[in-house]
C-alpha positions, 0 to 999 in steps of 0.5 A: 489887409485883406488876405487873412479874412477868408474863411479857412476851408470847410475841411479845417473846421472845428465843429460850430459849439465846442466844449466852452467856446459856445454860441451865445450871440451868433457871432464868429470868431477865427482863430488861427484858421479854424473857426469857433464862435464867440461873444465880442462887443466892440463899437459902441456895443456893436456885435462883432467878430473877432479876427485874429492878424499880424500886422508886422512885415512878413506876416499873414496881414500882407501889407503895411497899416492904412492908416500910416502906412507903417506896420506895427508889433503884434504885442501892441493892442491894435486891430483892423475895422471893416470898411464900415467901421473904419468908415475912410479913416475916420476911426484912425488912432483912436482907440475902441474898446473890445469885451469877451465875457468879463474882460475888456481891452483899449485897442487903436485902430491901425489898419482897414480891412476892406470889404471891398476885397474878401471882409466882412462888413462886422470884422475886428481883425486884432492883434495878439495882444488884444487876443490875449490881454482878452484871454480868448481860451483855445480849444485844443486836444491834449495827448501825453508825452514823455520830455525825459531820455529813452521816453516817448518823446523821441529827442531832446526838446526843442526850446533848449537841447535838454530833456526833462523830468515828466514830474514837472509840468511841461507841454509841447505846442504843435508848430503854429502855436509853437510858433518858431519857438516864441512861445518857449519857456512860456506858461500856457493856462490849461482848462480841464472839467474846472480844474486849471493849470500852468504849465512851461513851454519845452517843445514843438508837437513838429506838424509837418511831422505828423503831430495835428495843429492843436495840440498840447502835448503835456507830461504826466505831470500835467494830467495828474495836477488836472485830474484826469481819470488813468483810464482817460490818459492819453488823449482828452479836450481842453482849453488853453490860453497865454498865462 
């Protein structure tokens, strides 16, 4: 899967240390083409950079997996390893343990991240299921939105074609996170200044129509539950993860 390994354009890269995603072991992690910094250990406590990749047909990983010539569901705990760790297929279908903060998961090696074609030599290229299991939070900008008829949100919600009360814990996500509706009616954890709330995804914040690609567009109920000072309502920095 070499095509997913190139670094994003520098103009699209966030500052290297932001919110709770701070440098601890000088490890770089690419998340949805955005650069963050994490502490990850893998392969007998070796430091690694964990990146996100699709192993499905038509996904950003390109061709089928090297180990078996097949595509795999992104909902399974699987990874590709840099050429040196892939070791000519010696780790195919074996499990590695990946540690992030206090959490760890075991993932199966199914592919090579080809270091002769641009992949760095310290990569653990993981499915979204691995990221979800490790509960790696994403930096985001939270904005406020009305989901009611006649409100600032405009039309009905994309997930169900309905309007929703602003007194419910609901959000719209930027197009890349909305992911074609894959997160519709699922819950996400939103973290702000030591507080966390769960909110349901009901709509898309359309990035083809001006919405930035890091937006969690939340109802007033979310802002209230997070105890964001009223003077800061409108836009603030948060992190989020799938619940």
